[in-house]
C-alpha positions in Angstrom: 4.8 -3.5 -2.4 1.6 -1.5 -2.2 -1.8 -2.7 -3.5 -4.7 -0.3 -4.0 -7.7 -2.2 -2.8 -11.4 -1.3 -3.2 -13.2 -3.7 -0.8 -15.7 -2.4 1.8 -13.8 0.9 1.6 -10.9 2.1 -0.6 -7.5 1.6 1.1 -3.9 0.8 0.3 -2.3 -2.4 1.5 1.3 -1.7 2.4 3.4 -4.9 2.4 7.0 -5.7 3.4 8.5 -9.1 2.7 9.9 -10.7 5.9 10.2 -14.2 7.2 8.8 -15.8 4.0 5.5 -13.8 4.1 4.2 -10.3 3.2 3.8 -8.5 6.5 0.8 -6.2 5.9 -0.9 -3.0 6.9 -4.1 -1.4 5.6 -3.5 2.3 5.0 -6.9 4.0 4.5 -5.7 7.2 3.0 -2.6 5.8 1.3 1.0 6.9 1.7 2.0 10.6 1.7 5.3 12.1 0.5 4.9 14.9 3.1 7.0 14.0 6.2 4.5 16.0 8.4 1.6 13.7 7.3 1.3 10.6 9.4 -1.1 8.0 8.0 -2.9 5.4 10.0 -1.7 1.9 9.1 -3.7 -1.0 10.6 -1.8 -4.2 10.9 -3.6 -7.1 9.2 -2.8 -10.7 8.7 0.3 -11.7 6.8 -0.1 -12.7 3.1 1.7 -15.3 1.1 4.6 -14.1 -1.1 2.7 -15.0 -4.3 0.1 -12.4 -3.5 2.7 -9.6 -4.3 1.8 -9.6 -8.0 -2.0 -10.3 -7.6 -4.1 -7.8 -9.6 -7.7 -8.6 -10.2 -11.0 -9.1 -8.5 -11.6 -11.0 -5.2 -15.3 -12.2 -5.3 -17.8 -10.4 -3.1 -18.5 -12.3 0.0 -14.9 -13.6 0.3 -12.4 -12.0 2.7 -11.2 -8.8 1.0 -13.8 -9.0 -1.7 -13.3 -6.2 -4.3 -10.8 -5.0 -6.9 -7.1 -5.1 -6.3 -4.3 -3.2 -8.1 -0.6 -3.4 -7.8 0.0 0.3 -7.2 3.7 0.1 -6.4 6.4 -2.6 -6.3 10.0 -2.6 -5.5 12.5 -3.5 -2.7 13.3 -2.2 0.7 16.1 -2.3 3.2 15.6 -2.1 6.9 17.9 0.4 8.7 20.0 -0.4 11.6 21.4 -3.7 12.9 18.2 -5.1 14.2 16.4 -7.8 12.2 12.8 -7.4 11.0 11.2 -9.6 13.7 12.9 -7.7 16.5 12.1 -4.3 15.0 8.5 -5.3 14.5 8.2 -6.6 18.0 9.6 -3.3 19.3 7.1 -1.4 17.2 9.4 0.7 15.1 10.5 -0.1 11.5 12.6 2.4 9.6 13.5 1.4 6.1 14.5 2.7 2.6 12.1 2.0 -0.2 13.2 1.5 -3.8 9.8 1.3 -5.6 8.6 2.6 -8.9 6.5 5.3 -7.0 7.7 5.3 -3.4 11.4 6.0 -2.8 13.6 7.0 0.1 13.3 6.6 3.9 10.0 5.7 5.7 9.0 4.7 9.2 6.2 2.6 10.6 5.6 3.1 14.4 3.1 1.1 16.4 0.9 3.4 18.5 -1.2 0.7 20.2 -2.4 -2.8 19.4 -2.7 -3.2 15.6 -2.5 0.6 15.0 0.6 2.0 13.4 1.6 5.2 11.8 3.3 5.3 8.4 5.2 8.4 7.4 7.9 9.6 5.0 11.2 10.7 6.4 12.8 14.0 5.2 15.0 13.2 2.2 15.2 14.2 -1.5 12.1 12.2 -2.3 9.9 14.0 0.3 7.4 16.5 -1.0 4.7 18.7 0.5 3.4 19.7 -2.9 2.4 16.3 -4.4 -0.3 13.9 -3.5 1.3 10.7 -5.0 -1.9 8.6 -4.8 -3.8 11.2 -6.9 -1.0 12.0 -9.3 -0.1 8.4 -10.0 -3.4 6.3 -9.9 -2.4 3.6 -12.3 -1.1 0.1 -11.8 2.7 -0.4 -12.1 2.0 -3.8 -13.8 -0.8 -3.1 -16.2 -1.1 0.7 -16.4 -4.9 0.2 -15.7 -7.0 2.2 -13.3 -9.0 0.4 -10.6 -12.2 0.6 -12.7 -10.4 -0.8 -15.7 -9.2 -3.8 -13.7 -12.8 -4.4 -12.4 -14.1 -4.1 -16.0 -11.5 -6.5 -17.4 -11.9 -9.0 -14.6 -15.7 -9.1 -14.2 -15.8 -7.0 -11.0 -18.1 -4.1 -9.9 -16.9 -1.2 -12.2 -19.1 1.4 -10.5 -17.7 0.5 -7.1 -14.1 0.4 -8.3 -14.5 3.7 -10.1 -15.1 5.4 -6.8 -11.6 4.4 -5.9 -10.1 6.6 -8.5 -9.2 9.9 -6.8 -10.1 12.0 -9.8 -13.4 10.2 -10.6 -12.2 9.1 -14.0 -13.0 5.8 -15.5 -10.6 3.4 -17.4 
């Protein structure tokens, strides 16, 4: 699953369920459908499974304070015979996503420390002509934009509105 998160800065939290938790990466520019575009993905702490459907406002001053949207949700299947823990330790995860927005083959490769690269593999879902985060800015759960979630949940609407790539409000 992927959450769009306007905390200190706008980013996308890319999460894969494994070992009873959501293994997580912060992707500052969000995923790209172009296989030539490799996006920085910073490994962050694992999150509990019940966070997968969290959409709302984390109070300012708390860890991750800001507005959170469920941008995409679905399932994935790891490729190869290796289990998740071994592939993670090795620093290379290739998987197929079956989300509402993100589909097809993807790879996460660790470059050093907590730094990974997330990129789309060439398949029928790849595209050089579409910026998926701009074209599909709404929540898959509520259809709201980030500013709408902030407004409805008592968050900072102005701050959340800067998270909409087209500058549009709710």
